[in-house]
C-alpha positions, 0 to 999 in steps of 0.5 A: 118099584117105578113111581106110581101115578098120584091118586089124584092124577089118576081121578083126573084121567078118569073123570075128564070127558071133554074139554082140553086134555092132560097128561101125567109127568115123565115117569122113569120105569128103568134104567141100564147103568153100568160100572167097573171094579178097577181089579178083575174079579174070579167069579168061581171064588165068588160064587164059593164065598157067597153061599153063606150070604144068600137070604132066603125070599121070606127075609124081611131085610136087604140082601143077596137073593139069588146069584147065577154062575155058569150052570149053578144057581144059589137062591131065587127071586120073586120074579122066578116065583111069579114067572116059573123060570128054569134055569138056562143051560146056557152058560156063560163063563165070564159071567155071573149074575147077582139079584139083590133085594134093597129098600127104595128110596122112599123107603116104603117098599122093595125093589129087586136089582139085577146085577152082572158082574164080568170077570173083566170086572165090568157091572151091568144093572138093569131094574134101577129108577135113579142113578143115586139108588143104583149108587148106593147098590153098588156101595153096598155090593162093594162093601159085602165083597171087601168084607169077605174072608178072601178076597175075590178080587185080583190084585192089580200090579199098582196094588190099587184096590177095587172102587166104582169107576167108570159109571155110567147111565146107558139107557133110560125107559120112561112113560106118561100118559095122556087122559084122550085116545089118540088117533094113531093114523092120523098122529102117523102122517103129521109127524112124517109129512109136517115134522119130517120125523122117521115114524112106523105103524104097522098094527099087525106087527106092533101096536103102537106108533114108532117114531125116532126123534133125534136129539142133538143140542145144536138142534134142539127141539126139532128131532131131526138129524141135520149133520152134514152125512146123516148118523145113525143116532149113536152118539152123545146128542152134541155137535155133528155126527153126534145125534142121540136117537130116540124112541117114541112109542104112542098108543091108542090108549094115550099111554106114551112110552119114550126110551133110548136115551143116556140122560134125562134132559134127552128124554124131557126134550122128546116129551116137550116136543110130542106135547107140542104136537098133541097142543097144536093137533088135539082136534085132529090126533086127541079123542075121548074114549068111547066117542070114535 
């Protein structure tokens, strides 16, 4: 579960009707993380080996809730129950999906983690809210796989044992909120005309102001690609041709989503930039609910 707003902050957002605007801190809603076992894995064999390790939904503990492989499924997750999800007819023969239930780091709730396993040893995790939580989840899974009566891993020519390798954050999704509504048309024009950012506002297609912020340590805080040749924004965020494109989605209600980065400091740069815009132009772009 992603971190909720503190009660005091929620109350503040509801009660303020005039004066300076307030904002919440950034909240990491989810991450996409990849890793590798350093070995090939036999997914058909793993499916059979884990049949005895699937826990029911009502079980009050850590475990594997669901294993989906080809057109076969073991167990179910809460998402299946709430969304009435049906088994897809599309089969991926080199990929399996496991849903793991783990306690959150605060130990006060449970989290379902979606883990995709690839035959080449690749791992992709979604539904993660921190790197440490992801690391502990993969470590738990590896320990379980190594405890099975037979190993699902293919022995490498070097004889190296499977381990967690190439651990990397691929995507961070965050959000925050203001206690004011946002004049999207005015903000959209300011972002384009004053800050030269690429911004789109097409309310019949998407309800938010969709703005691109190009992060680069050589051009900190401006959000504009200043490479000799305009880059696509798919780089590391460091140096020539390496801008990292971050998306800021800004909604009328004061809710803001910032996504697309691989490092939290990249997200924070976009967060700080956008807040400086609100600081400077709050009289133009912000208004109290029910006053427009």
